N, C-alpha and C positions, 0 to 999 in steps of 0.2 A: 283560114284566119283572115279577117278583114285587115286591109292596110290602114295606116293612120289617115291617109288621104280620104279613104272611103268612110271611115268613122266620122271625120270632120264634116264631110259633105252631108252625111246623114244628120248631123247636129244642125247644120245650116238650114236643112229643109224643114225641120220642125223644132220649135223652141223647147229647150229642156224644161221639164216640169219644175210649176212653181216649187366609322366611321371606318375606319379601316376594317378590313375583313379579319375576323379572328382566325378563320380558316379560309384560305383562298387557294384553289388548285387551278392552275392555268395549263391547258393542254393545246399546244399548237399542232395542227394536223398537217403542217407543211414544214419541211426543213428550211433552215436559213433564217436570218433576221427578218422581222416584219417591219413594214413601213408605218404601221399604226400601233401606238401604245394604248392599251386598254387597262383601265383601273376601275373596278367595281367595288364600292364599299357602302357601308351603312352609316347613317348619322349616329346611331346608338348601337354599337356592337355588343355592349354589355348592358343588360336590363335587369330590373327587379323581377323576381320569379313569378309573382302572381298579381301583377297590375296590368290591366288592359291598357295598352298605349299605342299611339301611332308612331311610325318610324319613317325614315326616308332612305331610299336606295338610289344611289347615283352611279350610273354607268358612264364613265368619261372616256372619250375617244380622242386621241391627240395624234395628228399627222406629223411624221418626222420631217426633217429638212430634206429638200431636194436641190439639186444643182440647177442654177438658173438657165444653163445652156442645155439642160436635159429634159425640158418639159415636153408634154404630150401635145399632139395636134389638137387645135381648137376648132370646133365647128359651131360658128356663131351666126345667129340671125338678129338683126336690129329691127324692131317694129316701132316705127316712129309716127306719132300723131302729127298730122299736118292740117288739122281743122282750122277754121277761121280764127279761133281764139289764140292760135299759135303765131299769128301774124306779127311781123316786126322782129324784135330782138330775140324772142323765144325760138322762132324757126331758124334764125341765123345761128344761135348757140347750139341748136340741135344738129345742124349741118356740121358745125365745127366738132362736135362730139363724135359724129359719125366718121369724120375724116381722121380724128384722133384714133378711132378704132381701127381704121384701115392701116394707119402707120404703126400701131402697136403689134399688129399681126405680121407673120412672115409668109413666104411663098408656099409653105406646106399647109398653112391653115386654110379654112374654108369660111367664106363670108357670104351672107345674103342680106338684102335690105328690103323690107316691106314698109310701105307708107299707107296711111289710111286717113280719109276724110269721110265723105258720104259712102265711098266704096274703098276696098283695099286693093292695092296694086303692088306687084313685085317689080321694083325698079332695078334690082340686081339679083338675078337668080343665084342659087347656091353654087359657088365656084371657088377654085383656089385663087389665091392672090398673086397671080402671075403678072398682072398689069395694074398696079396701084394708081397710076396716073389716070387711066380710063375710069376706074371706079370713083375717084375723087371728082372727076368731071361730071359723072352721072349724078353724084350727090349734089353738086353745086347747081346743076341745070334742071334737075327733075323734082326737087323738093320745094314746093311753094304752098303757102297756107291758104286754105279755102274750104268751105263746106262744113259738114257735121262731123260726128265722132263715131265711126263704125268700129269700135274697139274689138268687138267679138270677131268680126270679119278679119281685122288686121292680125289678131293673135292666131286665128285659125290658119291663115296663110303662112304665118311665121312658123307654126308647127310643121306644116307640110314641107317648107323649105329646109328646115334643119333636119327633118327626117330623111331627106334624099341622100345624105352622106353620113347618117348616124352609124356609129360603130362603138362597140363596148370599150375599146382601148383608146378612146379619145374623149375630149371634153365637149359635151353637147349643151349649148346654152342659148337662151333667148334673153335679150334685154328689151323690155317694153317701156316706152316713154309716152306719157300722156299728161295733158294739163287740164282736161275737162271731163265731164260726165259722159258716159256712153249713152248716146241718144239716137243711134241708128242700129236697128237689129236688136238681138237679145242684149239686155242691159243689166239684169239683176246680178247680185253677188253670187247667187246659186248658179245661174247659167254660166257666168264667166269663170266661176270657181271650178266648174266641170272641166274647163280647158286646162286648168292647173292640174287636176286629177289625171287627165289624159297625158299631160306632159310627164308627170311623175312616173306613170306606168311605162313610159317610153324612155325613162332615165334622162329626161331633159329638164334642167332647172330653168325656171323663169324668174329673172330679176325684174322687179317693177320700180320705176322711177316716176314719182309724181312731181309735177312742176307747178308752182304757184298755189293759189288758194281755191281753185275751182274744181279740182278732181275729187273723186270719191276714195278717200283713204282706206275705208274699210274694204272696199272691193279690191283695190290694188294690193293691199296687204294679204287678203285672202288668196289671190292668185299666186303670189309668191310663196305663201305658207304651204299650200297644197303641193307645190312642186319642190319645196325646200330651196327656193332661191333667196336672193337678198331683196330688201325693200329700202328705199330711200326717199326722203322728202327734200326737194330742192326749192327753197323759198325764193331765191334769186337766180335767174338763168345764168348769171356770170359764174355760178358755182358748179354748173353742170359738168364741166371738164374735170373738176376734182373728183366728182362722184364716179365718172367713167374711169379715171385712173385707179381709184380704190377698187372698183369692180374688176378691172383687169388684173390687179394684184391678186385677187382671189381666184379668178378664172385660171390664171397661169400657175397657180399653186395647188390645184386639185391633185390629190394623191390617191384617193380611193372613192369608189362610187358604189351605188346599190347596197348601201349598208343596212343590214337588218339586225335588230336587237330583239331577242326573245328572252323573256324572263318567266321562269316557272317557279311559283311559290309553293312551299310544302310545309308539312309538319305544323299546321295551324296558322301559318302566315296568310293573310288575306289582302288582296289589292284594294286600295281605296280610290285613288285617282292618279292620273298623270298630270304633271305640272309643266307648263311651257309647250312642249311638243304634243301634237296629236298622235294617237295610236289606238289600238283596239285592246279591250280587256274581255276575255272570254273565260269565265270561271276564274281559275288561278293562273291563267296564262296571259301574259301581256306582250304585245308586239308593236314595235315602232320601227318605221323605215326612215332613213336619212338618205337623201339623194347623193350628196357629195361631202367629202372631208377635205380639209385644206392643210397644207404644211404649216407647222408651228401654230396651229389654232386648236382649241379644245371645243368639241361639241359634246353634249351629254343628254342622257335620258334621266329624268328624275321621277321616281315613282314613290308616292305615299302609300304606305301599307300598314296594316294592323299587325303588330308583333304577336306571336303566340305567348301563352303563359305556360308555366311549368305544368299546370294541371291539364291544359288542353292538348299537350303533345305527349306522345308515348316514345319519342325518339331521343330523349336526353341522354348524352353519354356520361361516363363517370366523371369527366372533367367539367360537367355542367354546360357543355356546348350542344347546340342542335342546329342542323342545317335548315335554312329558311328559304334559300333561293338558288336556283341554277340559272346561270346567265349564258346564253348562246349568242355569239356575234359572228356574222358572216359578212364579207364585203369583197368587192372586186379591187384587187391591188393593181393600179394602173401601171406600175413600174415592174412588178413581177409578172404582170399579165396573166393572172390566175385568180381563182376564187379562194379566199382564205377563211378558215373557220377557227375560232378560238372560244373556249369555254371557261367559265369561272364559277366556283362554288362558294357561296357565302353562308357563314354561320353566325349565330349569336351565342352569348354566354349568359346564363342566369347567375345572379350574384345578389346576396342580401345587403352587401356593403354599398350604401348610397354614394359614398365618396369615390369608390372604384367605378361605379356606374358613371358618375359625373366626369371623372378623369379620362375615361375611355371615349367620351364623345368626340366625334370628328367635326370640328367647328367649321371647316371649309364646306362640308355638306350642309350643315345647319344654316350657314349664311346663304348658300344658293337657294335653300328652301324658303328662307325669309324673303329674299328678293323676288322669287317666282310667285309666291303667294301674294305679295304686295302688288303685283301687276293687276290683280282683280280690282283693287281700289282705283287704279289709274284708268282702267277700262270703264269703270263706273263713272269717273269724272268726265270722260269723253261723251258718254251717253247723256249726261246732264247738260253738257255744253250744246249738244245737238238739239236738245229740247228747249234750249234757251234759258236754262236755270244755272246761271253762272255762280250764284251763291252756293248752291248744292255741290257744284263741281269743285269749288274752292274748299268746301268742307271735306270732300272725299280726298282731295290731294293733301290737305292738312293732316287728316287721319293717317294717310299713307306715310307721310314724313314722320309723324310722331311714333308710329308703330316701329319703324326702323330705328329711330333714336332710342326708344325704350329698350330695344334688344341689344344695342351696341355695347352696353355696360357688361353684358355677360360673355362677350367674345374677347378672349385673351390671346388667341393665336394672332401673331402680327399680320400675316398675309391676309387672313380671313377678315380681320378688323379693318385693314386698309381697303379691301374691296367693298365692305359695307359702308365705310365712310364716303367712298366715291359715289356710291348710289345715293346716299343721304344728301350729298352736295348737289347731285343732279336733281333730286326731288325738290330741294330747297330753291334751286334756280327756277324751275318751272312754276313753283308756287309763287315765287316773287313776281314772275312775269304775269301770272294770272291776276295778282292783286293790283296790277296797274290798270286804272280805269280805261285807258286807251287800248288795252290788249285786244287783239283780234281773235274772236272765238274760232273761226276756221283755221287760223295759223296754230293756235293751241291744240286743236283737235289733231292736226297733222303731226305736230311735234311729239305729242304724247303717244299717238298711235305708232309712229316710227320707233320711238324709244322702247315701247312695250314689245314691239315685234323683234327688235334686236336683242332684247333681254330673253324673250321666249326661245328664239332660235340660236342664241349665242353668236349673233353676227357682230363683226368688229364695229366698234363705235368710233 
């Protein structure tokens, strides 16, 4: 098997080509309490017998609390852009953020720092933090802004460094910071996205932080998405330390890794598409991988499916129920230090009573589906902005806002309605900013891209 270093060297030699469950059965294959709570349910668990209709299946995974003094070892690589555009306040704030990282970690953790301009350089090889003063001095003395932006080379070296001490029972992370377009070496979203794919296969999450108005937000979001890391837009370099603090809150609360959700549809149920997260659909089998779960945070998989009708299934029980999905979840529990497997079985019920069908709807799942579907309009707005058509972008955002507003009246569950209102206010705020004649298109593109990413990946806002 090739080492990660060998894979990356090969990449460098040649550019990569251009609502509730009516029936739910939970079977834990390990004794003892689990550190992840899993809740799979359908938006419409009771449906009319012979109407073809779409449905939504949500598999929610929530990490339990962990003691702050009981966290796992962190293996972190900082990959810092020090190209000419970083000169001045930006490079100074980047140094301060790197020093903050040193001070957040303890002697058992592992840190490496890679910088890049025209070339990538390892200024601190992966090592335990036994001498913080020396590390801080290296940061202050060896990071100066100059040259181009060899982002591919920088991230490649970052992957090699974090791989040196990679272990399944610790948290392996890269934080990538850039303020500009990749202009040295491979630079396309596809090429750099491949590094995110490599990271994911190695159970390394890559968080990307874009600084200012000059970076490629689509590229940075893609790298993070492929590896299931976080993504943040920092408009003002003074806010960089806040983003690092928030990132460390997540890194220090990782409770599970290598999460795989497999959904097998049956008895006439058919997959339509995944919303938010990427995954694979092969026939009636759906597979989604999440790199990491955090304590006290919900991540989920949202699948749109076509429900069966009473005529198209031969497996209806005497109570009118039929199994439609088997959900298999596996993950590495960092605190039990073992692989955990849990299964859930979901069923629907056929019923001619429209009122009962309506009453059974799970409005929290419905709201998530509305919000996720609405991100398509926001992505459309970004594309219009990039093409210079601000009027069309505004029209897309207005349609996005109105779509959520129109659906709010049908949501009676308090928590679900509150979540939808929050999203509506967010949409309203962005729309208001866009209507300002002085609004910057690049800033709007980055703000919307960041918010869409956080919605799709359920990243803390």
